[in-house]
C-alpha positions in Angstrom: -61.2 -68.3 -0.5 -64.0 -67.2 1.7 -67.2 -69.1 1.3 -69.4 -67.5 -1.4 -66.6 -65.1 -2.5 -64.2 -65.7 -5.4 -62.8 -62.1 -5.5 -62.7 -59.1 -3.2 -65.6 -56.7 -3.2 -65.4 -53.5 -5.3 -63.0 -50.9 -4.0 -60.8 -53.4 -2.2 -58.0 -53.7 -4.7 -55.4 -53.9 -1.9 -56.8 -57.3 -0.8 -54.1 -59.9 -0.9 -55.3 -63.4 -0.2 -53.1 -65.8 1.8 -53.1 -69.6 1.4 -54.8 -70.3 4.7 -58.4 -71.1 4.9 -59.6 -70.1 8.3 -60.7 -66.5 8.7 -62.4 -64.6 11.5 -64.4 -61.4 11.3 -62.7 -58.7 13.4 -63.7 -55.1 14.2 -60.7 -52.7 13.7 -59.6 -49.2 12.6 -59.2 -48.4 9.0 -56.3 -46.2 7.9 -58.7 -43.2 8.0 -59.6 -43.9 11.6 -63.1 -45.4 10.8 -64.1 -48.5 12.7 -64.9 -51.3 10.3 -65.4 -55.1 10.0 -62.8 -57.1 8.1 -62.0 -60.8 7.7 -58.5 -61.7 8.9 -56.6 -65.0 8.6 -56.4 -66.9 11.9 -52.9 -68.2 11.1 -50.9 -65.3 9.7 -53.1 -62.3 10.4 -53.0 -61.4 6.7 -55.4 -61.5 3.8 -57.5 -58.8 5.4 -60.7 -58.3 3.5 -63.0 -55.5 4.4 -66.7 -56.2 4.7 -69.6 -53.9 3.7 -72.4 -53.3 6.1 -74.7 -55.1 3.7 -72.5 -58.2 3.7 -74.2 -61.2 5.5 -71.0 -61.9 7.4 -71.2 -58.4 8.9 -74.4 -59.2 10.8 -74.9 -57.8 14.3 -74.5 -61.3 15.7 -70.8 -61.2 15.0 -69.0 -60.6 18.3 -66.9 -57.5 18.5 -63.5 -59.0 19.3 -59.9 -58.4 18.3 -57.9 -60.9 16.3 -55.4 -63.0 18.3 -52.5 -61.4 16.5 -53.7 -57.9 17.5 -54.1 -59.2 21.1 -50.5 -60.5 21.1 -49.2 -57.1 19.9 -51.3 -55.3 22.5 -49.9 -57.5 25.3 -46.4 -57.0 24.0 -46.9 -53.2 23.9 -48.2 -53.3 27.5 -45.2 -55.4 28.6 -42.8 -53.0 27.0 -44.6 -50.0 28.6 -44.2 -51.7 32.0 -40.5 -52.3 31.4 -40.0 -48.6 30.3 -41.8 -47.5 33.5 -39.6 -49.6 35.7 -36.5 -48.3 34.0 -37.7 -44.7 34.3 -38.5 -45.2 38.0 -35.1 -46.6 38.6 -33.4 -43.7 36.7 -35.3 -41.1 38.7 -34.4 -42.9 41.9 -30.7 -42.8 41.0 -31.1 -39.2 39.8 -32.6 -38.1 43.1 -29.8 -39.8 45.1 -27.1 -38.2 42.9 -28.6 -34.7 43.3 -28.1 -35.1 47.1 -24.5 -36.3 46.7 -21.4 -34.2 47.6 -20.2 -34.5 44.0 -23.3 -32.8 42.7 -23.3 -30.2 45.4 -19.7 -29.3 44.4 -20.5 -29.1 40.6 -23.6 -27.0 41.3 -21.6 -24.6 43.4 -18.9 -24.3 40.7 -21.6 -23.5 38.0 -23.1 -20.8 40.3 -19.7 -19.3 40.9 -18.8 -19.4 37.2 -22.0 -17.4 36.4 -21.7 -15.1 39.4 -25.1 -16.2 40.4 -26.8 -14.8 37.3 -29.1 -16.7 34.9 -27.4 -17.7 31.7 -30.7 -17.4 29.8 -31.5 -13.8 30.5 -28.6 -12.5 32.6 -31.2 -10.4 34.6 -32.3 -12.6 37.4 -30.5 -14.7 40.0 -30.1 -18.3 38.9 -32.3 -20.8 40.7 -31.7 -24.1 38.8 -28.5 -25.8 37.6 -29.9 -27.3 34.4 -28.4 -30.3 32.5 -27.9 -29.5 28.9 -27.3 -33.2 28.3 -27.6 -36.4 30.3 -24.9 -38.1 28.2 -22.4 -37.8 31.2 -24.9 -37.7 34.0 -23.1 -38.2 37.3 -19.8 -37.3 35.6 -20.8 -34.0 34.0 -18.4 -31.5 32.7 -19.2 -27.9 33.7 -20.0 -27.1 30.1 -22.9 -29.7 30.4 -24.6 -27.5 33.0 -26.3 -24.1 32.8 -27.6 -21.8 35.6 -31.2 -20.7 34.9 -33.7 -18.6 36.7 -37.3 -19.8 37.2 -38.6 -18.1 34.1 -35.9 -19.4 31.8 -36.1 -22.9 33.2 -39.8 -22.9 32.5 -39.1 -21.9 28.9 -36.6 -24.9 28.6 -39.1 -27.3 30.2 -42.6 -25.9 29.2 -44.4 -29.3 29.6 -43.1 -29.8 33.2 -44.1 -26.3 34.3 -47.5 -26.3 32.6 -48.4 -29.6 34.5 -47.2 -28.1 37.8 -49.1 -24.8 37.5 -52.5 -26.1 36.4 
């Protein structure tokens, strides 16, 4: 147990001690979003014990640092984000190349002919975009995977993209 403590402070019924002895004060977010001090096991990251501001262990001299387990997770999350970005960049590169290919140009022409050049969303305006309903067969689309849309209807289908573009 922590020096000078045999049980958790009042209001911390969820405290579950671990068998390890070494604990470090860390500054973190509580479930309600409030920043608070807590003691965390150096070995397993468990046994988190919240500290009150009046607790001597919560003095201003305690450095504001994250627990090593939290740092490892943050590094892992950053690595995964980098991998996702690389994969996304590669996908967009392949996508741009495909949209210039003769296969895509033929499919696009067939969709425009199928709809007589009119938007499938409103049937009032000329179609401007051949929209993918799904990317499941990207590069080998069936014509039913594609829809001809005017600018307005395409903006409705992709509101986030058009809001960013028109700011």
